[in-house]
C-alpha positions as CSV (number, residue, x, y, z in Angstrom):
1,R,110.1,136.9,10.3
2,D,107.6,139.8,10.1
3,H,104.8,139.0,12.5
4,V,102.2,140.8,10.6
5,Q,103.0,138.9,7.5
6,A,103.2,135.6,9.3
7,M,99.7,136.2,10.8
8,Q,98.2,137.0,7.5
9,E,99.7,133.8,6.1
10,R,98.1,131.8,9.0
11,K,94.6,132.8,8.1
12,A,94.9,130.5,4.9
13,L,95.3,127.4,7.4
14,H,91.6,127.7,8.5
15,T,90.7,125.3,5.8
16,L,92.8,122.6,7.5
17,L,90.9,122.6,10.8
18,A,88.7,119.6,11.6
19,K,85.0,120.2,11.7
20,R,84.6,117.5,14.5
21,Q,86.8,115.8,16.8
22,E,85.6,112.5,15.3
23,D,87.3,113.3,12.1
24,L,90.8,113.2,13.8
25,P,92.8,110.0,14.1
26,P,93.2,108.9,17.8
27,R,96.6,109.1,19.3
28,R,98.5,107.0,21.9
29,M,100.5,108.6,25.0
30,K,103.7,107.5,23.4
31,D,102.9,109.2,20.2
32,S,103.5,112.6,21.9
33,Y,106.4,111.4,24.2
34,L,109.5,113.6,23.9
35,E,112.9,113.8,25.5
36,V,114.9,117.0,25.5
37,I,118.4,117.6,26.8
38,L,119.6,120.8,28.3
39,P,123.3,120.3,28.1
40,L,124.6,122.5,31.0
41,G,127.3,120.0,31.5
42,S,128.5,119.3,28.1
43,Q,128.1,122.7,26.7
44,P,129.4,125.2,29.3
45,E,128.7,128.2,27.0
46,I,125.0,128.1,27.7
47,R,125.4,128.0,31.5
48,E,125.4,131.8,32.0
49,K,121.9,132.1,30.8
50,Y,120.8,129.7,33.6
51,L,123.1,130.6,36.4
52,N,122.0,132.5,39.5
53,V,124.1,134.3,42.2
54,H,123.8,131.3,44.5
55,N,125.8,129.1,41.9
56,S,122.4,127.2,41.1
57,V,120.0,127.1,38.1
58,R,117.6,129.9,37.7
59,F,114.1,128.3,38.2
60,G,112.5,131.0,36.1
61,R,114.4,129.8,33.1
62,I,113.1,126.2,33.9
63,L,109.6,127.5,33.9
64,E,110.2,128.9,30.4
65,D,111.6,125.7,29.1
66,L,108.6,123.8,30.6
67,D,106.2,126.0,28.8
68,S,108.0,125.7,25.6
69,L,108.1,121.9,25.9
70,G,104.5,121.7,26.8
71,V,103.5,123.5,23.6
72,L,105.8,121.3,21.6
73,I,104.4,118.0,23.0
74,C,100.9,119.2,22.2
75,Y,102.0,119.9,18.5
76,T,103.5,116.5,18.4
77,H,100.1,114.9,19.6
78,T,98.2,116.9,16.9
79,K,100.6,116.6,14.0
80,Q,99.1,115.4,10.7
81,E,101.6,113.8,8.4
82,M,100.1,115.4,5.3
83,Q,100.2,118.9,6.7
84,P,103.5,120.9,6.4
85,R,102.2,123.4,8.9
86,S,99.8,123.0,11.8
87,P,96.7,124.9,11.7
88,L,96.4,125.0,15.5
89,S,97.5,127.6,17.8
90,I,98.6,125.9,21.0
91,V,98.5,128.2,24.1
92,T,99.0,127.6,27.9
93,A,95.8,127.8,29.8
94,L,96.9,126.7,33.3
95,V,99.9,125.3,35.2
96,D,98.1,122.8,37.5
97,K,101.0,121.8,39.6
98,I,104.9,121.7,39.7
99,I,106.3,119.7,42.5
100,L,110.1,119.8,43.2
101,C,112.0,117.0,45.0
102,K,115.4,118.6,44.8
103,K,116.5,121.7,46.8
104,I,119.3,122.6,44.4
105,I,119.5,122.4,40.7
106,H,123.2,122.2,39.7
107,P,124.4,124.6,37.0
108,D,127.2,122.2,35.6
109,C,125.2,119.0,35.0
110,D,123.0,118.1,32.0
111,I,119.3,118.2,32.5
112,K,116.7,115.9,30.8
113,F,113.1,117.0,30.3
114,T,110.5,114.3,29.3
115,G,106.9,114.5,28.8
116,N,103.7,113.4,26.9
117,V,100.0,114.3,26.7
118,S,98.2,112.6,29.6
119,W,94.6,113.6,29.0
120,V,92.5,115.1,26.2
121,G,89.2,116.9,26.1
122,R,87.6,118.2,23.0
123,T,89.8,121.3,22.7
124,S,92.2,121.0,25.7
125,M,95.1,118.8,26.6
126,E,96.8,117.9,29.9
127,V,100.6,117.5,29.7
128,K,102.7,115.8,32.2
129,M,106.5,116.6,32.2
130,H,109.4,115.5,34.2
131,M,112.8,117.0,34.8
132,L,115.9,115.0,35.7
133,Q,119.5,115.8,36.2
134,L,122.6,113.8,35.5
135,H,124.8,112.8,38.5
136,D,127.5,110.1,38.4
137,G,126.2,108.8,35.1
138,D,122.6,108.4,36.1
139,Y,119.5,110.9,35.7
140,S,117.8,111.6,39.0
141,P,114.4,113.2,39.4
142,V,114.1,117.0,40.1
143,L,110.5,117.8,39.4
144,D,107.2,116.9,38.1
145,A,104.9,119.3,36.3
146,T,101.4,119.2,35.0
147,F,100.3,121.9,32.4
148,V,96.9,122.4,30.6
149,M,97.1,123.6,27.1
150,V,94.3,124.6,24.8
151,A,94.0,124.5,20.9
152,R,92.8,127.5,19.0
153,D,92.3,128.4,15.4
154,P,95.2,129.7,13.4
155,E,94.6,133.3,14.5
156,N,94.2,132.3,18.1
157,K,90.6,133.6,18.2
158,R,88.3,130.4,18.6
159,P,88.7,126.9,20.2
160,A,89.8,124.1,17.8
161,F,89.5,120.3,18.1
162,V,92.4,118.1,18.9
163,N,93.1,114.4,18.3
164,P,91.5,112.1,21.0
165,L,93.7,110.1,23.4
166,V,93.3,106.4,23.7
167,P,95.1,104.7,26.7
168,E,96.7,101.4,26.0
169,T,97.6,99.9,29.4
170,P,95.9,99.8,32.8
171,E,98.6,102.3,34.1
172,E,97.7,104.7,31.1
173,E,94.0,104.3,32.0
174,E,94.7,105.4,35.6
175,I,96.7,108.4,34.3
176,F,93.9,109.3,32.0
177,K,91.3,109.1,34.8
178,Q,93.4,111.2,36.9
179,G,93.4,113.9,34.3
180,E,89.6,113.8,34.1
181,L,89.5,114.2,38.0
182,N,91.8,117.1,37.7
183,K,89.5,118.7,35.2
184,L,86.5,118.3,37.7
185,K,88.6,119.7,40.5
186,R,89.4,122.8,38.5
187,I,85.7,123.3,37.7
188,D,84.8,122.9,41.4
189,F,87.6,125.3,42.5
190,S,86.4,127.9,40.0
191,T,82.9,127.8,41.4
192,A,84.2,128.2,45.1
193,S,85.1,131.9,44.6
194,L,83.9,134.2,47.4
195,L,82.1,136.2,44.8
196,K,80.0,133.1,43.9
197,M,79.8,131.1,47.1
198,A,79.5,132.0,50.8
199,P,82.4,130.8,53.0
200,T,82.1,127.4,54.5
201,A,81.7,126.8,58.3
202,E,85.3,125.8,58.6
203,E,86.4,128.9,56.8
204,R,84.2,131.2,59.0
205,N,85.8,129.6,62.1
206,I,89.2,130.3,60.8
207,V,88.4,134.0,60.0
208,H,86.8,134.4,63.5
209,D,89.9,133.0,65.2
210,I,92.2,135.3,63.3
211,F,90.0,138.2,64.2
212,L,89.9,137.4,67.9
213,N,93.7,136.8,68.0
214,T,94.3,140.3,66.6
215,L,91.6,142.1,68.6
216,D,92.9,144.6,71.1
217,T,91.0,144.0,74.3
218,R,93.2,146.4,76.4
219,Q,90.8,149.2,76.2
220,E,89.1,151.3,78.8
221,G,85.5,150.6,79.6
222,E,83.5,147.5,78.7
223,T,83.2,148.3,75.0
224,V,85.8,146.8,72.7
225,S,86.2,148.5,69.4
226,F,86.4,146.3,66.4
227,R,88.7,148.9,64.8
228,S,91.4,148.5,67.5
229,R,93.6,145.7,66.4
230,K,96.9,144.5,67.7
231,L,99.6,142.4,66.0
232,P,100.3,139.1,67.7
233,P,104.0,138.4,68.7
234,S,106.4,137.2,65.9
235,S,103.9,138.3,63.3
236,V,103.7,140.6,60.3
237,W,100.5,142.3,58.9
238,M,99.7,140.8,55.4
239,E,99.5,144.3,54.0
240,D,103.1,144.9,54.9
241,A,104.4,141.7,53.1
242,K,104.2,143.1,49.5
243,L,106.5,143.8,46.7
244,K,105.7,145.4,43.3
245,G,107.3,145.3,39.8
246,L,106.7,146.8,36.4
247,Q,107.7,145.2,33.1
248,I,107.6,146.9,29.7
249,C,106.7,144.2,27.2
250,H,109.1,144.5,24.3
251,P,108.8,142.6,21.0
252,Q,111.8,140.4,21.9
253,E,109.6,138.4,24.2
254,R,106.7,137.8,21.8
255,N,105.5,134.4,20.4
256,I,104.4,133.6,16.9
257,F,101.0,135.2,17.7
258,N,102.7,138.6,18.3
259,R,101.8,138.4,22.0
260,I,104.1,137.9,25.0
261,F,105.3,134.4,25.5
262,G,103.6,132.7,28.5
263,G,107.0,131.3,29.7
264,F,108.4,134.8,30.0
265,L,105.5,136.0,32.2
266,M,106.0,133.0,34.4
267,R,109.7,133.8,34.8
268,K,109.1,137.4,35.8
269,A,106.3,136.5,38.2
270,Y,108.5,133.9,39.8
271,E,111.4,136.2,40.2
272,L,109.1,138.6,42.0
273,G,107.7,135.9,44.1
274,W,111.1,134.8,45.1
275,A,112.1,138.3,46.0
276,T,108.9,138.8,47.9
277,A,109.7,135.5,50.0
278,C,113.4,136.6,50.4
279,S,112.6,139.9,51.8
280,Y,109.9,138.6,54.0
281,G,111.9,135.7,55.5
282,G,115.3,137.4,55.6
283,S,117.1,134.4,54.2
284,R,117.4,132.5,50.9
285,P,114.1,130.9,49.9
286,F,113.9,127.6,47.9
287,I,111.1,126.7,45.7
288,V,109.0,123.8,46.8
289,S,106.0,123.9,44.4
290,V,104.0,126.0,41.9
291,D,100.1,125.9,42.0
292,D,97.3,127.1,40.0
293,I,98.9,129.5,37.5
294,M,95.9,130.8,35.6
295,F,96.3,132.5,32.2
296,Q,93.1,134.6,31.9
297,R,93.9,136.8,29.0
298,P,97.0,137.3,26.7
299,V,99.4,140.2,27.1
300,E,100.0,142.4,24.1
301,V,103.5,143.6,23.0
302,G,103.9,147.1,24.3
303,S,101.8,146.6,27.4
304,L,102.8,147.9,30.7
305,L,102.8,144.8,32.9
306,L,102.2,145.4,36.6
307,L,103.3,142.6,39.0
308,S,102.2,142.4,42.7
309,G,103.8,139.9,45.1
310,Q,102.0,139.2,48.3
311,V,102.8,136.8,51.1
312,C,99.5,135.1,51.8
313,Y,100.3,132.3,54.3
314,T,103.2,131.1,56.4
315,E,103.8,128.0,58.5
316,K,107.2,127.5,60.2
317,N,109.7,128.0,57.5
318,Y,107.2,127.7,54.6
319,I,106.1,130.9,52.7
320,Q,103.2,131.0,50.3
321,V,103.4,133.9,47.8
322,R,100.7,135.1,45.3
323,V,101.6,137.2,42.4
324,H,99.0,139.1,40.6
325,S,99.7,140.2,37.1
326,E,97.9,142.9,35.3
327,V,98.2,145.1,32.2
328,Y,97.8,148.8,32.3
329,D,96.5,150.7,29.2
330,P,97.8,154.3,29.6
331,D,95.2,155.6,27.1
332,T,92.2,154.4,28.8
333,R,93.8,154.1,32.3
334,E,92.3,150.7,32.7
335,H,93.8,147.7,34.6
336,Q,93.0,144.1,33.5
337,T,94.2,141.0,35.2
338,T,96.1,138.8,33.0
339,N,97.6,136.0,35.4
340,I,97.6,134.8,38.9
341,F,100.5,132.8,40.2
342,H,100.9,130.8,43.4
343,F,104.4,129.8,44.6
344,T,105.4,127.9,47.9
345,F,108.9,128.5,49.2
346,K,110.9,127.0,52.0
347,S,113.2,129.4,53.9
348,E,116.4,128.4,55.5
349,S,115.0,129.4,58.9
350,E,111.5,129.8,60.6
351,V,109.7,132.9,59.4
352,P,107.2,135.3,61.1
353,Q,103.6,134.4,60.8
354,V,101.7,136.6,58.2
355,V,98.4,137.9,59.6
356,P,95.5,139.4,57.5
357,K,94.1,142.7,58.8
358,T,91.0,143.0,56.5
359,Y,88.2,140.8,55.6
360,G,89.4,140.4,52.1
361,G,92.8,139.1,53.2
362,K,91.5,136.4,55.4
363,Y,89.7,134.0,53.0
364,P,92.7,132.7,51.0
365,I,94.2,131.4,54.2
366,N,92.3,128.0,54.3
367,A,92.9,127.1,50.6
368,L,96.6,128.2,50.7
369,S,97.3,126.3,53.9
370,S,95.9,123.2,52.3
371,Q,98.5,123.5,49.5
372,L,101.4,123.3,52.0
């Protein structure tokens, strides 16, 4: 449909918004539970979309599907029986964690996604999703994912209230408590920025050790220049472990709000992250986990999307890649950050150690190493 006309029609849905959260009926976790089958085995005609060159499933496509499913689960949680259309705009705020327990996802076996709302704030919802694949008649686990979605008004301009969640069993109460803890951890993490807080003693020691290990002491005289640096054996400077990409945001990738679909952004960032890990390690990398994908601002149709992949930390055959996404406005020549992605890969063989050369490159080391 014409997106301009659709957005005009959505304005009329403002009258259906709840004035208070207390006016909305509470929901149970099972009320939002969904199961969705991706029939790769039973419908071969759809395999081409998911197939990669290694005869496995493209993980970027799985990220798109998880994003879509997370939104659908939230709409199921907030659905009002008497309303033919939802007044809410559900958007992805954060991918908290995705953990994989399988190295290979087979392209010729059915996949099952399950999930439900696991925690609710006033305008936000945490969604836990699971992916399983059919083998010998049984579904075995592949990954677990935790997304945070937020509800906005029909025009996606202001926060909107969502139905409260009521745990029914001790197990559900523990899941709900964990969701609350996850929220507090995210708040603590956001306040730990180097721009807001000085490095901890442990972080200062790590930075100092890195500095000493890269200082060139083989200089004449007694004075050692801090500018003279040497690369340790079997290492690569962090500034030399980068890849960049450009994406023109066409209308084909837009959502109902006439902005670029978040799942598409995740897929493009993952593919650049994979390529960064592949070129750095020299062999095929396998995705292990996805952490802390933050959606800071929407991406408009027609934007020039600039993606920068950077190897930030390595340990044995593990590679941590950070992908920074920004939009460029050719009229104003301004750059604005839209997303930050963190991917952990495992290479087939041990990889060189990545070494920061500047002050700004050193501080992510401690936080990234803890994720491994």
